[in-house]
Each structure stands twice: as structure tokens, then as C-alpha cells.
N, C-alpha and C positions, 0 to 999 in steps of 0.2 A: 431342450437340446439345441434348438436353433439359436438361443441366446449365447450359448458357449461357442458355437461356430462363428457367430457374428462378432463376438468380442475377440476371438482369436484372429479373425480376418482383419479387424480394425487394428489390433496390436501389430500384426504382420505388416500392414500397409504403413503404419506410423513408423515402424522400425526401418522399413525400406526407404521411406522418404527422408528420414534423418540420415541414413547412410549416403543417399544421393546428394543431399544438401551439404554434408560435411566435406565432400570433395570439391566444393565450389570456393572454398576459402583460399585466397592466394596472398602470400606475403612477399613483398619485394622491396629492395633497397631503393631509395630515391636517386634520381640522376645527379642532382646537385647536392653538395654537402649541407648538412643542417648547421645554420648559423644561429648562435645564441648570443645576443647582445646584452651584456650585463653592465649597466651604468651604476657602479657602486662607489660611493664616496665614503672612505673610511678616515675617521679622525680619531687620533689617539691622544689622550691627555693623561699625563702621569703626574700625580700629586704626591708629594712627600709630606707626611705629617709626623713631626718629631715631638716627642714628649719633652717636658721642661728640662730634664737632665741633659738630653742630647743637644738641645738648643744652647744651653749654657756651655757645654763642651766645645761646640763649634765656635761660639763667640770667643771663648778664652783661647782657643788654639786656631785662630783664623788663618794664620800663615801656612798651616799644613793642608788647608782645604782650598 
């Protein structure tokens, strides 16, 4: 019988401590704004690959291109 009382007491104390510790968490916004410096270098390269027929068409009709 003592073991049930002891385990119940331990459970109660553990529950009580976790309730007390849960109230200690504080979340607040910083005084200064958060600055994220992103040094991103973006290079874009576009490559057109034309099949033989399209190349021939461009060469024969060069004045419209």
C-alpha cells in the first residue's frame, strides 16, 4: 500500500513542478529589427538550340530576323 501512495505522491510532485516550470517561458520581440543579409549572385544564360530545318529557314530568310 505504501508503494501506491509513494508513486501517487511522486506523480503529483512531478505534475506540480511541470506546471510551475511551464509558467517561466517568456517570448518577446527583439528591440531591433532582424536583418538578413543575402548576398546572392544570379546569372542567367539563355541558349537557343535550333534543329537543322530552323537554322536553314533563318539563313534563307535572314532579312526578317
